C-alpha positions, -999 to +999 in steps of 0.1 A: +000+000+000+013+034-009+003+068+006-025+054+029-047+082+043-078+083+065-110+094+049-142+082+066-148+112+089-135+136+064-158+122+038-188+124+061-180+160+070-177+169+033-211+154+026-227+176+054-208+206+040-223+199+006-258+193+019-258+226+038-246+243+006-218+261+025-198+268-006-227+288-020-232+307+012-195+316+014-194+326-023-224+348-018-205+364+011-176+372-013-151+343-008-133+329-038-136+292-048-101+285-034-110+302-001-142+281+001-122+249-003-097+260+022-125+270+046-140+236+043-107+219+050-100+241+080-135+236+094-132+198+090-099+200+108-115+218+137-143+192+139-122+161+134-087+167+147-084+202+160-050+217+155-034+252+155-034+271+122+004+264+121-002+226+122-032+226+099-014+226+065+005+194+074-027+177+086-044+185+053-016+170+033-015+138+055-052+131+051-074+121+021-090+155+022-073+166-009-086+136-028-121+141-014-122+178-023-104+173-056-076+198-048-040+197-039-027+216-009+011+218-016+012+255-012-011+257+018+007+277+045+000+289+080-003+325+066-029+313+040-049+296+067-048+327+089-059+349+060-088+326+051-100+325+088-099+363+088-120+364+056-145+340+071-149+359+103-155+391+083-183+374+063-197+354+092-226+377+102-238+378+066-237+340+063-253+331+097-289+338+087-286+318+054-269+289+071-295+288+099-323+286+074-306+258+055-299+239+088-336+242+097-347+228+064-321+200+062-325+188+098-363+196+101-357+220+130-383+244+143-379+277+162-387+262+196-365+275+224-360+253+255-348+268+287-332+246+313-331+253+350-311+229+371-321+217+406-290+234+419-302+268+407-335+262+425-316+253+457-294+284+456-323+307+450-335+326+481-370+315+492-398+336+480-387+339+444 
């Protein structure tokens, strides 16, 4: 066997990324195609095997992520990862509403809000409240 790489969790993450249409959302927010691919790779890293931005490029090259995404990450650097995160955070507020709507549709969610009060909170509360 040559160049064995793990793929199962990366593939599952990629499928959810596609089902949510995250590339479209990020493109509407102004990110380039390359920045969208890198954003997906970095997001999957944070979900699967969280590393610093410095260690992320090596992780991307060691996994099957490049094969799954159909891209090569030879020139991916820490500086490029940092710049992409910065771009994502700038566009985050514009993307949150669209993503929330897609999540509600995909996962059949409603707008119900559940509040939780623990028994400890009740015990700490002065009587009469």
